[in-house]
N, CA, C and O atoms as a GROMACS GRO file, in nm:
protein
  380
    1UNK      N    1  -3.777   3.338  -3.258
    1UNK     CA    2  -3.634   3.211  -3.318
    1UNK      C    3  -3.652   3.059  -3.144
    1UNK      O    4  -3.638   2.936  -3.144
    2UNK      N    5  -3.684   3.151  -3.039
    2UNK     CA    6  -3.666   3.064  -2.971
    2UNK      C    7  -3.741   2.912  -2.939
    2UNK      O    8  -3.692   2.802  -2.912
    3UNK      N    9  -3.844   2.944  -2.951
    3UNK     CA   10  -4.031   2.837  -3.028
    3UNK      C   11  -3.939   2.773  -3.067
    3UNK      O   12  -3.910   2.694  -2.977
    4UNK      N   13  -3.856   2.759  -3.175
    4UNK     CA   14  -3.869   2.743  -3.263
    4UNK      C   15  -3.734   2.608  -3.237
    4UNK      O   16  -3.736   2.492  -3.278
    5UNK      N   17  -3.623   2.680  -3.150
    5UNK     CA   18  -3.569   2.591  -3.107
    5UNK      C   19  -3.592   2.468  -2.959
    5UNK      O   20  -3.534   2.365  -2.925
    6UNK      N   21  -3.683   2.533  -2.917
    6UNK     CA   22  -3.703   2.443  -2.864
    6UNK      C   23  -3.838   2.325  -2.897
    6UNK      O   24  -3.857   2.216  -2.842
    7UNK      N   25  -3.921   2.392  -3.008
    7UNK     CA   26  -4.000   2.268  -3.023
    7UNK      C   27  -3.919   2.161  -3.157
    7UNK      O   28  -3.975   2.060  -3.200
    8UNK      N   29  -3.753   2.218  -3.219
    8UNK     CA   30  -3.708   2.126  -3.273
    8UNK      C   31  -3.610   2.018  -3.170
    8UNK      O   32  -3.603   1.898  -3.200
    9UNK      N   33  -3.529   2.080  -3.033
    9UNK     CA   34  -3.553   1.993  -2.943
    9UNK      C   35  -3.611   1.958  -2.903
    9UNK      O   36  -3.559   1.907  -2.804
   10UNK      N   37  -3.751   1.933  -2.904
   10UNK     CA   38  -3.876   1.866  -2.827
   10UNK      C   39  -3.846   1.705  -2.935
   10UNK      O   40  -3.806   1.591  -2.915
   11UNK      N   41  -3.884   1.772  -3.029
   11UNK     CA   42  -3.874   1.662  -3.137
   11UNK      C   43  -3.779   1.608  -3.177
   11UNK      O   44  -3.786   1.498  -3.231
   12UNK      N   45  -3.662   1.678  -3.159
   12UNK     CA   46  -3.543   1.556  -3.174
   12UNK      C   47  -3.576   1.420  -3.020
   12UNK      O   48  -3.599   1.299  -3.030
   13UNK      N   49  -3.570   1.471  -2.944
   13UNK     CA   50  -3.510   1.390  -2.798
   13UNK      C   51  -3.649   1.273  -2.856
   13UNK      O   52  -3.610   1.163  -2.894
   14UNK      N   53  -3.759   1.292  -2.860
   14UNK     CA   54  -3.879   1.252  -2.910
   14UNK      C   55  -3.868   1.118  -2.985
   14UNK      O   56  -3.935   1.015  -2.974
   15UNK      N   57  -3.740   1.155  -3.086
   15UNK     CA   58  -3.767   1.046  -3.180
   15UNK      C   59  -3.610   0.918  -3.167
   15UNK      O   60  -3.570   0.805  -3.196
   16UNK      N   61  -3.568   1.079  -3.087
   16UNK     CA   62  -3.445   0.936  -3.008
   16UNK      C   63  -3.466   0.833  -2.851
   16UNK      O   64  -3.394   0.776  -2.768
   17UNK      N   65  -3.583   0.851  -2.873
   17UNK     CA   66  -3.674   0.755  -2.763
   17UNK      C   67  -3.722   0.648  -2.833
   17UNK      O   68  -3.756   0.552  -2.764
   18UNK      N   69  -3.736   0.638  -2.955
   18UNK     CA   70  -3.783   0.577  -3.023
   18UNK      C   71  -3.738   0.450  -3.083
   18UNK      O   72  -3.816   0.360  -3.112
   19UNK      N   73  -3.587   0.443  -3.103
   19UNK     CA   74  -3.520   0.385  -3.178
   19UNK      C   75  -3.487   0.300  -3.086
   19UNK      O   76  -3.503   0.323  -2.966
   20UNK      N   77  -3.428   0.179  -3.139
   20UNK     CA   78  -3.421   0.020  -3.104
   20UNK      C   79  -3.255   0.065  -3.099
   20UNK      O   80  -3.185   0.109  -3.189
   21UNK      N   81  -3.211   0.026  -2.916
   21UNK     CA   82  -3.083   0.067  -2.933
   21UNK      C   83  -3.025  -0.043  -2.993
   21UNK      O   84  -3.090  -0.137  -3.037
   22UNK      N   85  -2.865  -0.034  -2.998
   22UNK     CA   86  -2.813  -0.204  -3.056
   22UNK      C   87  -2.760  -0.282  -2.953
   22UNK      O   88  -2.730  -0.246  -2.839
   23UNK      N   89  -2.749  -0.427  -3.016
   23UNK     CA   90  -2.743  -0.478  -2.823
   23UNK      C   91  -2.590  -0.538  -2.842
   23UNK      O   92  -2.558  -0.626  -2.922
   24UNK      N   93  -2.513  -0.475  -2.757
   24UNK     CA   94  -2.413  -0.507  -2.764
   24UNK      C   95  -2.330  -0.531  -2.676
   24UNK      O   96  -2.316  -0.453  -2.582
   25UNK      N   97  -2.223  -0.693  -2.692
   25UNK     CA   98  -2.115  -0.698  -2.601
   25UNK      C   99  -2.096  -0.670  -2.494
   25UNK      O  100  -2.052  -0.556  -2.480
   26UNK      N  101  -2.114  -0.740  -2.384
   26UNK     CA  102  -2.008  -0.659  -2.291
   26UNK      C  103  -1.864  -0.657  -2.309
   26UNK      O  104  -1.796  -0.742  -2.366
   27UNK      N  105  -1.840  -0.591  -2.273
   27UNK     CA  106  -1.666  -0.601  -2.307
   27UNK      C  107  -1.619  -0.630  -2.170
   27UNK      O  108  -1.683  -0.604  -2.068
   28UNK      N  109  -1.440  -0.715  -2.176
   28UNK     CA  110  -1.378  -0.756  -2.139
   28UNK      C  111  -1.372  -0.700  -2.051
   28UNK      O  112  -1.384  -0.579  -2.071
   29UNK      N  113  -1.348  -0.751  -1.870
   29UNK     CA  114  -1.332  -0.675  -1.795
   29UNK      C  115  -1.415  -0.574  -1.761
   29UNK      O  116  -1.352  -0.502  -1.682
   30UNK      N  117  -1.503  -0.539  -1.775
   30UNK     CA  118  -1.579  -0.460  -1.775
   30UNK      C  119  -1.656  -0.496  -1.630
   30UNK      O  120  -1.689  -0.612  -1.608
   31UNK      N  121  -1.681  -0.393  -1.538
   31UNK     CA  122  -1.724  -0.406  -1.371
   31UNK      C  123  -1.824  -0.498  -1.394
   31UNK      O  124  -1.814  -0.595  -1.319
   32UNK      N  125  -1.940  -0.503  -1.488
   32UNK     CA  126  -2.085  -0.649  -1.474
   32UNK      C  127  -2.023  -0.729  -1.506
   32UNK      O  128  -2.101  -0.804  -1.448
   33UNK      N  129  -1.941  -0.804  -1.551
   33UNK     CA  130  -1.876  -0.905  -1.639
   33UNK      C  131  -1.797  -0.963  -1.507
   33UNK      O  132  -1.838  -1.067  -1.456
   34UNK      N  133  -1.697  -0.904  -1.459
   34UNK     CA  134  -1.579  -0.963  -1.399
   34UNK      C  135  -1.582  -0.932  -1.193
   34UNK      O  136  -1.645  -0.840  -1.141
   35UNK      N  137  -1.547  -0.976  -1.162
   35UNK     CA  138  -1.588  -0.864  -1.002
   35UNK      C  139  -1.454  -0.845  -0.965
   35UNK      O  140  -1.375  -0.936  -0.988
   36UNK      N  141  -1.407  -0.723  -0.901
   36UNK     CA  142  -1.330  -0.613  -0.834
   36UNK      C  143  -1.217  -0.703  -0.797
   36UNK      O  144  -1.214  -0.816  -0.748
   37UNK      N  145  -1.090  -0.588  -0.851
   37UNK     CA  146  -0.971  -0.716  -0.747
   37UNK      C  147  -0.956  -0.706  -0.616
   37UNK      O  148  -1.046  -0.644  -0.560
   38UNK      N  149  -0.887  -0.741  -0.561
   38UNK     CA  150  -0.894  -0.810  -0.423
   38UNK      C  151  -0.811  -0.724  -0.398
   38UNK      O  152  -0.729  -0.697  -0.486
   39UNK      N  153  -0.807  -0.658  -0.280
   39UNK     CA  154  -0.660  -0.519  -0.224
   39UNK      C  155  -0.559  -0.664  -0.177
   39UNK      O  156  -0.582  -0.784  -0.170
   40UNK      N  157  -0.487  -0.610  -0.163
   40UNK     CA  158  -0.410  -0.710  -0.028
   40UNK      C  159  -0.347  -0.595   0.036
   40UNK      O  160  -0.339  -0.485  -0.018
   41UNK      N  161  -0.312  -0.616   0.125
   41UNK     CA  162  -0.191  -0.549   0.265
   41UNK      C  163  -0.069  -0.599   0.142
   41UNK      O  164  -0.070  -0.691   0.060
   42UNK      N  165   0.080  -0.438   0.189
   42UNK     CA  166   0.150  -0.478   0.115
   42UNK      C  167   0.267  -0.564   0.116
   42UNK      O  168   0.355  -0.596   0.037
   43UNK      N  169   0.220  -0.600   0.292
   43UNK     CA  170   0.324  -0.677   0.395
   43UNK      C  171   0.277  -0.811   0.304
   43UNK      O  172   0.385  -0.866   0.281
   44UNK      N  173   0.164  -0.897   0.237
   44UNK     CA  174   0.123  -0.991   0.184
   44UNK      C  175   0.202  -1.010   0.040
   44UNK      O  176   0.210  -1.125  -0.003
   45UNK      N  177   0.266  -0.887  -0.046
   45UNK     CA  178   0.320  -0.907  -0.166
   45UNK      C  179   0.415  -0.948  -0.211
   45UNK      O  180   0.433  -1.003  -0.320
   46UNK      N  181   0.503  -0.918  -0.105
   46UNK     CA  182   0.636  -1.026  -0.074
   46UNK      C  183   0.636  -1.140  -0.064
   46UNK      O  184   0.741  -1.198  -0.090
   47UNK      N  185   0.509  -1.224  -0.018
   47UNK     CA  186   0.458  -1.346   0.070
   47UNK      C  187   0.518  -1.495  -0.101
   47UNK      O  188   0.460  -1.522  -0.206
   48UNK      N  189   0.566  -1.513  -0.079
   48UNK     CA  190   0.495  -1.664  -0.172
   48UNK      C  191   0.410  -1.709  -0.141
   48UNK      O  192   0.384  -1.699  -0.021
   49UNK      N  193   0.299  -1.800  -0.243
   49UNK     CA  194   0.144  -1.819  -0.195
   49UNK      C  195   0.132  -1.912  -0.006
   49UNK      O  196   0.061  -1.902   0.094
   50UNK      N  197   0.293  -2.023  -0.070
   50UNK     CA  198   0.264  -2.107   0.027
   50UNK      C  199   0.345  -2.059   0.131
   50UNK      O  200   0.433  -2.135   0.171
   51UNK      N  201   0.328  -1.882   0.213
   51UNK     CA  202   0.440  -1.805   0.266
   51UNK      C  203   0.536  -1.837   0.331
   51UNK      O  204   0.537  -1.874   0.448
   52UNK      N  205   0.656  -1.820   0.233
   52UNK     CA  206   0.785  -1.828   0.194
   52UNK      C  207   0.801  -1.793   0.194
   52UNK      O  208   0.696  -1.733   0.217
   53UNK      N  209   0.925  -1.660   0.180
   53UNK     CA  210   0.898  -1.537   0.163
   53UNK      C  211   1.105  -1.580   0.083
   53UNK      O  212   1.211  -1.590   0.144
   54UNK      N  213   1.071  -1.594  -0.086
   54UNK     CA  214   1.134  -1.626  -0.198
   54UNK      C  215   1.198  -1.503  -0.268
   54UNK      O  216   1.266  -1.552  -0.358
   55UNK      N  217   1.204  -1.438  -0.270
   55UNK     CA  218   1.213  -1.325  -0.317
   55UNK      C  219   1.213  -1.111  -0.192
   55UNK      O  220   1.145  -1.009  -0.189
   56UNK      N  221   1.328  -1.165  -0.125
   56UNK     CA  222   1.368  -0.993  -0.026
   56UNK      C  223   1.373  -0.936  -0.038
   56UNK      O  224   1.322  -0.842   0.022
   57UNK      N  225   1.467  -0.935  -0.163
   57UNK     CA  226   1.466  -0.822  -0.208
   57UNK      C  227   1.347  -0.724  -0.305
   57UNK      O  228   1.322  -0.604  -0.322
   58UNK      N  229   1.308  -0.827  -0.342
   58UNK     CA  230   1.149  -0.736  -0.459
   58UNK      C  231   1.092  -0.704  -0.334
   58UNK      O  232   1.050  -0.589  -0.319
   59UNK      N  233   1.086  -0.766  -0.264
   59UNK     CA  234   0.957  -0.718  -0.118
   59UNK      C  235   1.005  -0.617  -0.066
   59UNK      O  236   0.919  -0.543  -0.018
   60UNK      N  237   1.151  -0.570  -0.054
   60UNK     CA  238   1.204  -0.440   0.047
   60UNK      C  239   1.215  -0.274  -0.073
   60UNK      O  240   1.220  -0.161  -0.023
   61UNK      N  241   1.217  -0.299  -0.253
   61UNK     CA  242   1.183  -0.240  -0.311
   61UNK      C  243   1.047  -0.226  -0.289
   61UNK      O  244   1.017  -0.119  -0.342
   62UNK      N  245   0.924  -0.289  -0.227
   62UNK     CA  246   0.796  -0.288  -0.312
   62UNK      C  247   0.751  -0.133  -0.171
   62UNK      O  248   0.695  -0.024  -0.159
   63UNK      N  249   0.855  -0.272  -0.074
   63UNK     CA  250   0.805  -0.110   0.016
   63UNK      C  251   0.887   0.030   0.017
   63UNK      O  252   0.828   0.133   0.050
   64UNK      N  253   0.996   0.030  -0.012
   64UNK     CA  254   1.114   0.049  -0.024
   64UNK      C  255   0.965   0.247  -0.111
   64UNK      O  256   0.951   0.364  -0.077
   65UNK      N  257   0.901   0.150  -0.226
   65UNK     CA  258   0.804   0.247  -0.319
   65UNK      C  259   0.738   0.287  -0.257
   65UNK      O  260   0.730   0.410  -0.261
   66UNK      N  261   0.672   0.231  -0.185
   66UNK     CA  262   0.555   0.271  -0.088
   66UNK      C  263   0.577   0.362  -0.001
   66UNK      O  264   0.473   0.421   0.029
   67UNK      N  265   0.692   0.408   0.067
   67UNK     CA  266   0.679   0.515   0.108
   67UNK      C  267   0.724   0.595   0.085
   67UNK      O  268   0.722   0.681   0.173
   68UNK      N  269   0.791   0.627  -0.039
   68UNK     CA  270   0.810   0.669  -0.106
   68UNK      C  271   0.692   0.768  -0.136
   68UNK      O  272   0.679   0.878  -0.083
   69UNK      N  273   0.601   0.710  -0.236
   69UNK     CA  274   0.458   0.753  -0.276
   69UNK      C  275   0.408   0.781  -0.141
   69UNK      O  276   0.354   0.890  -0.156
   70UNK      N  277   0.394   0.746  -0.016
   70UNK     CA  278   0.334   0.808   0.080
   70UNK      C  279   0.404   0.941   0.142
   70UNK      O  280   0.327   1.030   0.177
   71UNK      N  281   0.517   0.959   0.155
   71UNK     CA  282   0.586   1.052   0.170
   71UNK      C  283   0.516   1.205   0.089
   71UNK      O  284   0.459   1.309   0.123
   72UNK      N  285   0.565   1.140  -0.035
   72UNK     CA  286   0.512   1.242  -0.198
   72UNK      C  287   0.326   1.281  -0.175
   72UNK      O  288   0.278   1.387  -0.215
   73UNK      N  289   0.247   1.177  -0.106
   73UNK     CA  290   0.137   1.251  -0.041
   73UNK      C  291   0.143   1.301  -0.010
   73UNK      O  292   0.084   1.392  -0.068
   74UNK      N  293   0.217   1.351   0.135
   74UNK     CA  294   0.224   1.408   0.237
   74UNK      C  295   0.263   1.503   0.198
   74UNK      O  296   0.197   1.600   0.234
   75UNK      N  297   0.398   1.538   0.100
   75UNK     CA  298   0.428   1.658   0.080
   75UNK      C  299   0.264   1.778  -0.039
   75UNK      O  300   0.227   1.895  -0.046
   76UNK      N  301   0.233   1.667  -0.090
   76UNK     CA  302   0.066   1.738  -0.190
   76UNK      C  303   0.003   1.780  -0.080
   76UNK      O  304  -0.006   1.902  -0.069
   77UNK      N  305  -0.034   1.726  -0.012
   77UNK     CA  306  -0.095   1.732   0.097
   77UNK      C  307  -0.087   1.904   0.190
   77UNK      O  308  -0.177   1.988   0.200
   78UNK      N  309  -0.008   1.905   0.219
   78UNK     CA  310   0.069   2.060   0.224
   78UNK      C  311  -0.001   2.116   0.233
   78UNK      O  312  -0.109   2.060   0.216
   79UNK      N  313  -0.006   2.243   0.260
   79UNK     CA  314  -0.082   2.377   0.283
   79UNK      C  315  -0.024   2.443   0.182
   79UNK      O  316   0.066   2.373   0.137
   80UNK      N  317  -0.038   2.586   0.104
   80UNK     CA  318   0.030   2.643   0.051
   80UNK      C  319   0.006   2.760   0.059
   80UNK      O  320  -0.072   2.797  -0.028
   81UNK      N  321   0.045   2.846   0.137
   81UNK     CA  322   0.003   2.970   0.200
   81UNK      C  323   0.056   3.128   0.079
   81UNK      O  324   0.019   3.245   0.089
   82UNK      N  325   0.142   3.072  -0.015
   82UNK     CA  326   0.195   3.202  -0.094
   82UNK      C  327   0.301   3.139  -0.252
   82UNK      O  328   0.378   3.043  -0.249
   83UNK      N  329   0.275   3.215  -0.358
   83UNK     CA  330   0.386   3.169  -0.424
   83UNK      C  331   0.552   3.131  -0.378
   83UNK      O  332   0.624   3.107  -0.476
   84UNK      N  333   0.609   3.124  -0.262
   84UNK     CA  334   0.719   3.092  -0.205
   84UNK      C  335   0.740   2.950  -0.223
   84UNK      O  336   0.806   2.875  -0.295
   85UNK      N  337   0.641   2.946  -0.108
   85UNK     CA  338   0.522   2.740  -0.058
   85UNK      C  339   0.538   2.701  -0.194
   85UNK      O  340   0.626   2.624  -0.231
   86UNK      N  341   0.483   2.734  -0.241
   86UNK     CA  342   0.456   2.634  -0.409
   86UNK      C  343   0.555   2.575  -0.527
   86UNK      O  344   0.562   2.468  -0.589
   87UNK      N  345   0.651   2.739  -0.525
   87UNK     CA  346   0.741   2.695  -0.564
   87UNK      C  347   0.914   2.576  -0.481
   87UNK      O  348   1.001   2.497  -0.519
   88UNK      N  349   0.872   2.637  -0.372
   88UNK     CA  350   0.939   2.482  -0.250
   88UNK      C  351   0.887   2.390  -0.273
   88UNK      O  352   0.943   2.298  -0.334
   89UNK      N  353   0.745   2.384  -0.225
   89UNK     CA  354   0.704   2.270  -0.249
   89UNK      C  355   0.706   2.218  -0.416
   89UNK      O  356   0.666   2.101  -0.418
   90UNK      N  357   0.734   2.258  -0.532
   90UNK     CA  358   0.732   2.218  -0.659
   90UNK      C  359   0.861   2.174  -0.687
   90UNK      O  360   0.869   2.088  -0.774
   91UNK      N  361   1.000   2.225  -0.618
   91UNK     CA  362   1.150   2.205  -0.604
   91UNK      C  363   1.172   2.097  -0.517
   91UNK      O  364   1.289   2.063  -0.506
   92UNK      N  365   1.075   2.024  -0.442
   92UNK     CA  366   1.099   1.942  -0.355
   92UNK      C  367   1.060   1.789  -0.422
   92UNK      O  368   1.117   1.680  -0.418
   93UNK      N  369   0.905   1.848  -0.499
   93UNK     CA  370   0.879   1.690  -0.534
   93UNK      C  371   0.945   1.676  -0.712
   93UNK      O  372   0.909   1.577  -0.776
   94UNK      N  373   1.013   1.750  -0.763
   94UNK     CA  374   1.093   1.728  -0.878
   94UNK      C  375   1.252   1.705  -0.836
   94UNK      O  376   1.340   1.682  -0.918
   95UNK      N  377   1.269   1.715  -0.700
   95UNK     CA  378   1.382   1.556  -0.747
   95UNK      C  379   1.404   1.470  -0.694
   95UNK      O  380   1.477   1.385  -0.743
   0.00000   0.00000   0.00000
């Protein structure tokens, strides 16, 4: 039985290697069609292209969101020693 299964698998793999694969075009936004996005520091997000801060409130909102995400990441990296520490972490994250 095992020999039959292995021979069927071998024939299937051999036949799969003989077919012509369809020529599919690259999808938009794929790694090969576009360059990777450029990462910018958070301090540059609030500035207009001319260098003048046009929306200081939006920039402060971005800074506050980044600070809260950094705090959440630090909480998630904290070691858990037991069920009590896990429950405390879950309570702090749900706030």
